[in-house]
C-alpha positions as a printed Julia matrix, in Angstrom:
161×3 Matrix{Float64}:
  -5.65  105.48  179.67
  -4.86  107.74  176.66
  -4.28  105.85  173.42
  -2.33  106.71  170.34
  -4.75  106.86  167.42
  -2.73  107.41  164.3
   0.72  108.36  163.04
   0.93  112.09  162.52
   4.4   112.18  161.02
   7.57  110.3   160.73
  10.94  112.25  160.87
  13.91  110.73  158.95
  17.44  112.0   159.59
  19.17  112.78  156.33
  22.7   113.86  155.55
  21.82  116.03  152.51
  18.41  117.71  152.72
  18.27  118.73  149.11
  19.15  115.36  147.68
  16.69  113.56  150.08
  13.91  116.1   149.45
  14.27  115.68  145.62
  14.09  111.87  145.96
  10.8   112.02  148.05
   9.28  114.69  145.92
  10.35  113.45  142.46
  10.5   109.73  142.84
   7.72  109.07  145.42
   5.44  112.04  144.43
   5.12  113.62  147.89
   3.98  117.24  148.05
   6.24  119.69  149.97
   4.59  121.64  152.94
   5.84  124.65  154.84
   7.74  123.72  157.95
   8.14  125.72  161.1
  11.07  128.24  161.28
  13.47  125.74  162.84
  17.13  126.75  163.02
  18.29  123.56  161.32
  17.62  122.15  157.76
  14.19  120.62  157.47
  11.55  119.71  154.89
   7.89  118.62  155.46
   6.03  116.54  152.99
   2.33  115.66  152.82
   1.23  112.03  152.51
  -2.45  112.63  152.76
  -4.79  115.02  154.6
  -3.52  113.73  158.08
   0.04  112.39  157.76
   3.39  113.94  156.98
   6.96  113.0   156.41
   9.67  115.21  157.9
  13.23  115.23  156.77
  15.79  116.76  159.09
  19.51  117.15  158.21
  21.8   115.97  160.93
  24.97  113.9   161.12
  23.34  110.84  162.73
  23.88  107.39  161.23
  20.69  105.9   159.81
  19.36  102.67  161.12
  20.08   99.37  159.24
  16.67   97.83  159.68
  14.47  100.53  161.2
  12.14  102.03  158.43
   9.02  103.82  157.49
   6.49  101.99  155.28
   4.91  103.91  152.43
   1.84  102.65  150.51
   2.13  103.51  146.88
  -0.6   103.76  144.21
   1.39  101.88  141.57
   3.81   99.23  142.91
   4.81   98.08  139.36
   6.06  101.63  138.36
   7.93  102.01  141.57
   9.48   98.55  141.41
  10.86   99.07  137.97
  11.98  102.67  138.65
  13.77  101.66  141.89
  15.37   98.65  140.15
  16.58  100.96  137.4
  18.06  103.37  140.04
  19.66  100.26  141.88
  18.09  101.42  145.12
  16.28   98.14  146.16
  18.02   96.92  149.28
  17.51   93.15  149.97
  20.03   93.01  152.86
  18.02   93.85  155.92
  14.62   92.23  155.17
  15.13   90.09  152.09
  13.89   90.22  148.61
  10.73   91.71  147.14
   7.78   89.69  148.37
   3.97   89.23  148.27
   2.88   89.17  151.97
   0.17   86.71  153.21
  -2.45   89.63  153.13
  -1.74   90.1   149.46
   0.31   93.32  149.83
   3.56   93.54  147.95
   6.59   94.95  149.63
  10.11   96.01  148.75
  12.8    97.94  150.72
  14.95  100.71  149.38
  17.46  103.21  150.67
  16.84  106.94  150.3
  19.83  109.18  149.43
  20.78  109.53  153.12
  20.68  105.75  153.71
  17.34  105.57  155.47
  15.43  102.33  154.86
  11.96  102.87  153.28
   9.5    99.96  152.82
   7.3   100.4   149.79
   3.97   98.58  149.88
   0.98   98.07  147.68
  -2.55   97.62  148.91
  -3.65   93.91  149.13
  -5.1    92.7   145.78
  -3.26   95.34  143.66
  -2.55   94.22  140.17
   1.07   93.14  139.88
   3.05   92.91  136.68
   4.0    89.22  136.21
   7.59   90.26  135.32
   8.02   91.3   139.01
   7.14   87.8   140.2
   9.73   86.4   137.79
  12.48   88.84  138.62
  15.68   87.66  140.48
  14.76   90.31  143.14
  11.45   88.58  143.96
  11.1    85.64  146.42
   7.97   83.87  147.51
   6.66   83.9   151.11
   7.65   86.12  154.1
  11.14   86.88  155.11
  12.86   84.21  157.25
  15.63   85.39  159.61
  16.71   82.03  160.83
  16.75   83.43  164.36
  14.04   80.97  165.51
  12.74   83.44  168.11
   8.98   83.4   167.88
   8.08   85.96  170.68
   5.36   88.5   169.91
   1.73   88.62  168.89
   1.23   86.87  165.56
  -1.61   85.67  163.34
  -2.39   84.16  160.01
  -4.83   87.04  159.61
  -2.2    89.71  160.1
  -2.28   92.63  157.62
  -0.54   95.92  157.08
  -3.84   97.44  156.12
  -6.74   97.94  158.62
 -10.16   99.26  157.92
């Protein structure tokens, strides 16, 4: 059987290409790439040598909980900047947290309303002010659904070597 081996790209639907592109380029530091000559508004961005983010302008409504997860090189800077911009969204997945693997996470909305998870690598140095902030909460998100289906482990991690 064939097996998926990595994420090549994620496409987010946005309602204003220019506004969303400026956010990903200026606030998250992604490098624009040339896109194919599609007959609709689209922007490609480079995450690394193998992965891309594609923004495509349509009238679709973004998902409330569906999201992409972006690892950042400085969680502290992103946290304080996103807090300043009032873009942190604690509604779908709760407050800013430190996950059991040591990675930090927060969720924000891009200008089109797409949910973006921002994550640090496990063990990254975290500003103590974040851990004292009202937007921070200890432990993983609890939904109170009490539905424990799925493959789970105390050894789970967002980062695999």
